[in-house]
C-alpha positions as CSV (number, residue, x, y, z in Angstrom):
1,X,-118.4,187.7,128.6
2,X,-115.2,185.6,128.1
3,X,-114.3,185.0,124.6
4,X,-113.8,181.1,123.8
5,X,-110.2,181.2,122.8
6,X,-109.1,178.7,120.3
7,X,-105.2,177.7,120.2
8,X,-103.3,176.7,116.9
9,X,-100.1,177.6,115.4
10,X,-99.2,177.8,112.0
11,X,-95.4,177.6,110.6
12,X,-94.9,179.7,107.7
13,X,-91.7,180.3,105.7
14,X,-90.9,183.9,104.2
15,X,-88.4,183.2,101.5
16,X,-85.4,184.3,101.0
17,X,-85.5,187.9,102.0
18,X,-87.2,190.0,99.1
19,X,-90.7,190.4,100.7
20,X,-92.4,190.1,98.0
21,X,-91.2,186.7,97.3
22,X,-94.0,185.6,100.0
23,X,-96.6,183.6,99.2
24,X,-99.9,184.4,98.9
25,X,-100.9,181.6,101.2
26,X,-99.0,182.7,104.1
27,X,-99.8,186.7,103.7
28,X,-102.8,184.8,104.0
29,X,-101.6,182.9,107.4
30,X,-100.4,186.2,108.7
31,X,-103.9,188.3,107.8
32,X,-105.1,185.6,111.0
33,X,-102.9,186.0,113.5
34,X,-103.3,187.1,116.8
35,X,-99.8,186.2,117.4
36,X,-96.4,186.4,115.3
37,X,-93.2,185.2,116.3
38,X,-90.5,186.8,113.2
39,X,-86.7,186.0,113.1
40,X,-84.3,187.8,112.5
41,X,-84.0,187.6,108.9
42,X,-87.7,188.5,108.3
43,X,-88.1,192.1,106.3
44,X,-90.2,194.0,108.7
45,X,-92.6,195.3,106.2
46,X,-94.2,191.9,106.2
47,X,-95.8,192.2,109.9
48,X,-98.6,194.6,108.2
49,X,-99.6,191.8,106.4
50,X,-101.1,190.9,110.3
51,X,-104.0,192.5,112.2
52,X,-102.7,196.2,113.8
53,X,-103.7,193.7,117.1
54,X,-101.5,190.9,116.6
55,X,-99.3,191.0,119.0
56,X,-95.7,191.0,117.3
57,X,-92.4,189.5,119.4
58,X,-88.9,189.0,117.9
59,X,-87.6,185.9,118.8
60,X,-84.5,185.2,116.4
61,X,-80.8,185.4,116.0
62,X,-78.0,186.5,114.2
63,X,-74.4,184.9,114.5
64,X,-72.5,186.0,117.7
65,X,-75.5,188.3,119.0
66,X,-78.2,187.2,121.4
67,X,-81.0,185.2,121.2
68,X,-83.9,183.5,121.7
69,X,-83.2,180.7,122.5
70,X,-85.3,177.5,120.6
71,X,-86.6,175.9,123.5
72,X,-88.3,179.5,124.4
73,X,-89.4,179.7,121.1
74,X,-91.1,177.2,121.4
75,X,-92.4,177.4,125.0
76,X,-93.4,180.4,123.7
77,X,-95.7,179.4,120.5
78,X,-97.5,176.5,123.4
79,X,-98.4,179.2,126.0
80,X,-99.2,182.4,123.4
81,X,-102.0,179.9,121.2
82,X,-103.1,179.0,124.5
83,X,-103.2,182.4,125.7
84,X,-104.1,184.6,122.5
85,X,-105.3,182.1,119.7
86,X,-103.4,182.0,116.5
87,X,-100.4,182.1,116.1
88,X,-98.1,182.5,112.9
89,X,-94.6,181.1,113.4
90,X,-92.9,183.5,110.8
91,X,-89.3,182.1,109.5
92,X,-86.8,182.9,106.3
93,X,-86.7,180.6,104.1
94,X,-88.7,177.2,104.0
95,X,-89.3,176.2,107.6
96,X,-88.4,172.7,106.7
97,X,-85.0,173.4,105.1
98,X,-82.0,173.7,107.9
99,X,-85.3,175.8,109.9
100,X,-85.7,173.7,112.5
101,X,-89.5,173.6,111.7
102,X,-89.8,169.7,112.5
103,X,-88.7,170.4,115.8
104,X,-90.9,173.6,116.4
105,X,-94.0,171.2,114.9
106,X,-93.0,168.1,117.2
107,X,-93.0,170.4,120.5
108,X,-96.2,171.9,119.6
109,X,-98.2,169.0,118.6
110,X,-97.2,167.4,122.1
111,X,-99.9,170.1,124.2
112,X,-102.3,168.4,121.8
113,X,-102.5,172.4,120.2
114,X,-103.1,171.7,115.8
115,X,-100.6,173.3,113.9
116,X,-99.9,174.2,110.0
117,X,-97.1,174.4,107.6
118,X,-97.0,177.4,104.6
119,X,-93.8,176.4,103.0
120,X,-91.4,179.1,101.9
121,X,-89.7,179.8,99.1
122,X,-85.9,178.5,100.8
123,X,-83.3,180.3,99.4
124,X,-80.9,177.4,98.0
125,X,-82.5,177.9,94.9
126,X,-83.7,181.3,95.3
127,X,-80.7,183.8,96.2
128,X,-78.5,181.3,93.6
129,X,-81.6,181.8,90.8
130,X,-82.1,186.1,91.4
131,X,-78.1,185.9,90.3
132,X,-78.6,184.0,87.3
133,X,-77.4,180.8,88.8
134,X,-78.9,177.8,87.7
135,X,-78.1,174.6,90.8
136,X,-79.1,172.5,87.7
137,X,-78.3,173.4,83.6
138,X,-79.1,170.3,80.9
139,X,-74.7,169.6,80.1
140,X,-73.6,171.2,83.1
141,X,-75.2,170.1,86.2
142,X,-77.2,166.8,86.5
143,X,-77.9,167.2,90.1
144,X,-77.2,169.3,93.5
145,X,-76.9,169.3,97.3
146,X,-78.1,171.7,99.9
147,X,-75.6,170.8,103.3
148,X,-75.5,172.9,106.3
149,X,-72.1,175.1,106.8
150,X,-72.6,174.5,111.1
151,X,-73.8,171.3,112.4
152,X,-75.7,171.8,116.0
153,X,-71.9,170.6,117.8
154,X,-70.9,173.9,115.3
155,X,-68.8,171.9,112.8
156,X,-68.5,171.5,109.2
157,X,-71.2,168.7,108.1
158,X,-69.3,165.6,106.7
159,X,-71.7,165.9,103.8
160,X,-69.3,168.6,102.2
161,X,-66.9,166.0,101.4
162,X,-69.1,164.0,99.7
163,X,-70.5,166.4,98.0
164,X,-67.1,167.9,96.8
165,X,-66.3,164.9,95.0
166,X,-69.4,164.5,92.8
167,X,-69.9,166.9,90.2
168,X,-73.2,168.3,91.5
169,X,-73.8,171.6,92.0
170,X,-73.5,172.3,96.1
171,X,-75.2,175.0,97.8
172,X,-73.9,175.6,101.2
173,X,-76.1,177.7,104.2
174,X,-74.8,179.3,106.5
175,X,-71.4,178.5,106.2
176,X,-69.7,181.4,106.1
177,X,-67.3,181.3,108.6
178,X,-65.9,177.9,107.9
179,X,-65.4,179.5,104.5
180,X,-61.4,178.2,104.4
181,X,-62.7,174.7,105.6
182,X,-64.8,174.7,102.5
183,X,-62.3,175.3,100.2
184,X,-59.8,173.8,102.0
185,X,-62.3,170.4,101.6
186,X,-62.2,170.8,97.9
187,X,-58.9,171.6,97.2
188,X,-58.5,168.1,98.9
189,X,-60.8,166.4,96.1
190,X,-58.4,168.7,93.4
191,X,-60.8,171.2,92.7
192,X,-58.7,174.2,93.6
193,X,-60.6,175.8,90.0
194,X,-63.7,175.1,90.5
195,X,-66.2,178.0,90.4
196,X,-68.0,179.4,93.3
197,X,-70.5,182.3,94.6
198,X,-70.9,184.1,97.6
199,X,-74.3,185.8,98.0
200,X,-74.5,188.1,101.3
201,X,-78.1,189.1,101.5
202,X,-79.6,187.4,99.2
203,X,-82.7,189.3,96.9
204,X,-82.2,192.3,99.5
205,X,-81.3,195.8,98.1
206,X,-77.9,194.8,100.5
207,X,-77.2,191.9,98.3
208,X,-73.4,191.4,97.4
209,X,-72.0,188.8,95.5
210,X,-68.6,187.7,95.7
211,X,-67.4,185.2,92.9
212,X,-64.4,183.9,92.4
213,X,-63.1,180.1,92.1
214,X,-61.8,177.7,95.2
215,X,-57.9,179.1,95.0
216,X,-59.1,182.6,95.6
217,X,-62.7,182.9,97.0
218,X,-60.9,183.3,100.1
219,X,-59.2,186.3,99.7
220,X,-62.0,188.2,97.5
221,X,-64.2,187.9,100.5
222,X,-61.7,189.1,102.5
223,X,-61.8,192.6,100.5
224,X,-65.1,192.9,99.9
225,X,-65.8,192.2,103.4
226,X,-68.6,189.9,103.5
227,X,-70.6,188.5,106.6
228,X,-73.5,186.4,107.3
229,X,-75.8,185.5,106.4
230,X,-74.7,184.7,103.3
231,X,-75.5,181.7,100.2
232,X,-72.6,179.7,99.4
233,X,-72.6,177.7,95.8
234,X,-70.3,176.1,94.2
235,X,-70.0,174.3,90.8
236,X,-69.7,175.4,86.8
237,X,-73.3,176.0,87.2
238,X,-71.5,179.5,89.0
239,X,-70.4,180.9,85.9
240,X,-73.3,180.0,83.9
241,X,-74.5,183.9,85.2
242,X,-75.0,186.4,83.0
243,X,-74.1,188.9,86.0
244,X,-71.0,187.5,86.8
245,X,-69.8,186.6,83.1
246,X,-67.4,189.0,83.2
247,X,-65.5,187.4,86.4
248,X,-64.7,184.5,84.6
249,X,-63.2,185.9,81.3
250,X,-61.2,188.1,83.3
251,X,-59.6,184.7,84.5
252,X,-59.7,182.8,81.3
253,X,-57.8,185.8,79.9
254,X,-55.4,185.6,82.8
255,X,-55.0,181.9,81.7
256,X,-54.4,182.3,78.3
257,X,-51.6,185.2,78.7
258,X,-49.5,183.3,81.4
259,X,-49.7,180.1,79.2
260,X,-48.4,182.1,76.2
């Protein structure tokens, strides 16, 4: 006798990288998965939360490397849900923050398949926070922008030009390859002495932080061999991090010596 299949797709945010930063609700969703479709930024240990019998299929991508096209992933969600039941689409960070989660949900629901969303801790806030950088701080920054460094056209978001003119903290995702364009945008806004940090593989054991100012961050990034995935944080809040205090104390000392 054939078992009745009840198709369902749950979009799950896995958090910023540290596997302990996944939510309880996300773990419970994985516990009931028949299939898990996971991205490149997912720590493999998270797959252990799914049943041993569940299919685990990699559909992720890295910059400059082969990836499963988004359309193929959308179709897999539908076909596997119909064939196996509960599909968990496991995505890094939060699926609705530059994660194309809305597109996936819209596609799946056109086939009449029930969907659910489990929000994740977004790397836009968690990665700076884990490095001691507050995206807002009273008297320093009263707002923050989250901007994509690479649009679907492969260009730097035009919103960055507007953000650079403000006093807000700016967090840039997927902008590692555009660091030169980013710093040029801030130079044009007359802010070459604004603090900036680039955090690679934030919240994980491989975390690497490069901090400085708009005028010297490109050179430092080359020296430190910064690669994607990385998050860029621009604003006075960067110097508020105790972990980065030495970088900015040294800078102040150099300026003081030069002015004498």
